C-alpha angles and dihedrals in degrees: 000000000000118000090235090063092050091052095058112127094024132108108223147142127224116236093184142330142052120303091207093066114128119248121202101178142003125228142184095177114077091205092064101045116130140177118312089011132155115219127201113215097216120188106220137175093265107014136041116209091208088072091063099056095110091046097050096044090053088053092054108274108154098179131045126192109205138172097194131066108268135172119265117259117210113248093008126109109226116191122190120209134170093248126016090198092058091044090051090060095049095043092045090053091050092045093054094044099262093284096179090065089060095049132062100247122200118188125192125198133174140101097270137015100037097118097045092046093051091056092046091053094045093051092048093049093045090052089057094050100265112138099223134189128199136214114187153122095292105037150332117246112194099172094263107048141013115231124191110243125238097189133023087239114023125218113286094252089059093043094055093041091053092046088054090049090051091054091048089050092055100257121148102191143025135198118205141179112238113200126199088244089052091054095042093049093044093242089148096042108137094022113132103217118199094184132022122191127201112201105175144305131231135160101281135123092037113141147090094292097040126028125346096216140009089247091057090048090052092046093057091047090054091055090082089068092059088056104046134073097221125027120203111200137192094230093191093065115107091229100045091112089060088056097048099039095092098018115143095192142083108277124229121177137207136176146100109265106054148039096283137162089249115025132178115215135184097006119194135188120247119210120162132147092344094312117123124198144134135240134198144162114256120216137172118053088004129033128200146079121297129196117192119201091218129077131245144033090282087064088060091055095043091050093047090055091050092046091052096054093040091051092048088053093051102256109158114248093236090059091048090052093048093052094050092051091061104024117141127176121194111250096357109106083316110182116219100198103206096134140038091206103052137024127234123181141170121228135174094227100142104158136049095262095052093041091051090048095052094043092048090050094049092046088064089068090064097234121196085238130355109220121194120195118184148130134196132242122258122239089031136104116308088208089068089057094051091046096048091048092052093046093050093044091054099042109030127070089217130016121200107199114204143143129298116172103330091183107178096345131094106259091219091055089055091049090050089055091051089050089055087064098041091048088067086068136054092240120136118238146169126201122220115167098199107076095210091053090047090054090046089055091051093051098041092048096043116134129204110282095020120146110203122190121193100204135193107028101063110154094359115115099190144063118218116218125169093342095312125108111217121193110259121156115174090216089059091046092054092048091049092049092052090049092050099045135067096257092199085076090062112087114246093349118178125181099209095107095059096030 
C-alpha cells in the first residue's frame, strides 16, 4: 500500500521523501521493524520513539511518522503530525481496510459496569444471530480465538488489527470497553462507532499516572459521544450532563427515576437457594418483566444499557429476557453455586470504593452473615490497604484477610497494613496468608444464609509472587477444596456446578 493512501484523513506535512513509497507493514516497536516498514515515533512515559530513528531506518523503515522536528533521512519519507498516537489510529485503520466501518461497533465507557454490560450485549446479539466479537478488560474474542487482555482498551494498532480479524472471521459486530485512558491516548482513533454507552461516573483514576483532575477524567469520557452515531446514557447519573454537553450523536436514555426511553420500575430482590438476582418491570420503548441473574441496583443499570442497544439492533424482547435470566460474567459478582444454603461469589472488587459497593449491595439481601475475603496487591498504595480494611471491618460480619498479588512484598506485611484499617472498626476478622486455605476456611465454616464474597481477583487466573505469575484460579481452588474435604460437613452442598 502506498504511504499516500495510509495518510488519508490526516493533517500532516512532509519533512522529506516520496509519499508514493510502498509500505508493507506498520510498527510502533522499534525492535520489530522490518523492510519497507512504517514506524510511529510514539512519545511514551518511559521511551520516546524519536530516539530510535537511526535504529529503525537501518532495519528497513522507509516511512517515519513524527510529531517533533527531526533531521531528514535520505530515501525515507518523514511525515510530521500533531500527534503520532492519533495518527497511529488513522493510519492503522487505513492499513487494515477501515474494518470498523464494515462492522456494527458498540463502545461502552464509564467508571463501573463496562465489563458486565459488554458481555450482556454480546450474549443478546449472539442469541439473535449476530456474530459478535468483544474487546475488553478480560479478553479479546475475534471469532476464532480468545486472547487474554493486557489493557481495557488496547493500542490502536491492535484494535484495528483485531477488527480486521473479526471481519475475516465472519463477524458482523463488536462490543468493546472504551476506557478514559483509551480515549485520552487515542487508542480508538479511527474507530467508526455506531453506538456509545455511558454507564456512570465516579471519582476514580485520578492521580499522577492517570488523570490530573476529575473534570479532565470526565472530559475524556465524554469524547466517545463526539465519535458515535447514537449515544445511550444513564440519565440517573449525577454527571450525565457532562457527557451530553458536547455530544454529536442521537441521544437515547435509560434509568429508574425519570421519563426515559428505557425505564426500570418496581424493582425487587431475588434470593432463592443461594442464588441472588434482581427483577423489575421495563417500560418505555419496551414493556415487560425482566429478571437479571446478578444482584444489586447496578445490575438494573447494566441490564438497561444492554437492553437499549440490543433493542435498537433488533433483538427480540423474549431473547433479551432469556439472556438476562441466565447471564454470568467471569469475575463480576460471579456466583459459584455449590450450596443451596449459602451463597459464594467471586468479584473483582480491588479497591475501597468497589468493595464498599459490592458489600452494600449484598447487605440488601439480608444475609445471615456477610463474609468478605480479600487481600491487597504488593508494590501498590498502602492507603488502599487501610481503606479496604476499614470498609470491610465496618460492613462485613466477618473479614478473612488473605493474599492477593504480593509481588515483591512480604504477604504478612500487606496483611498487617490491612489490619491497621480494620482495627479502626469493631469488625471480626481472621488472617490466613494462603488464599486457598482462606477460601477453605470460608467454605468449611459457612453457616446457613451466609453470603461470602471472594474479592479482588475476579477474572484473574494467576498470583504474582517475586516477579513470577503462578496459575491460581479461584474456581479451581473451590473445586479442589470440595474434592479434598468431606462435603457432608458443608451445609446444603450440591455438586452440580462442578459435575
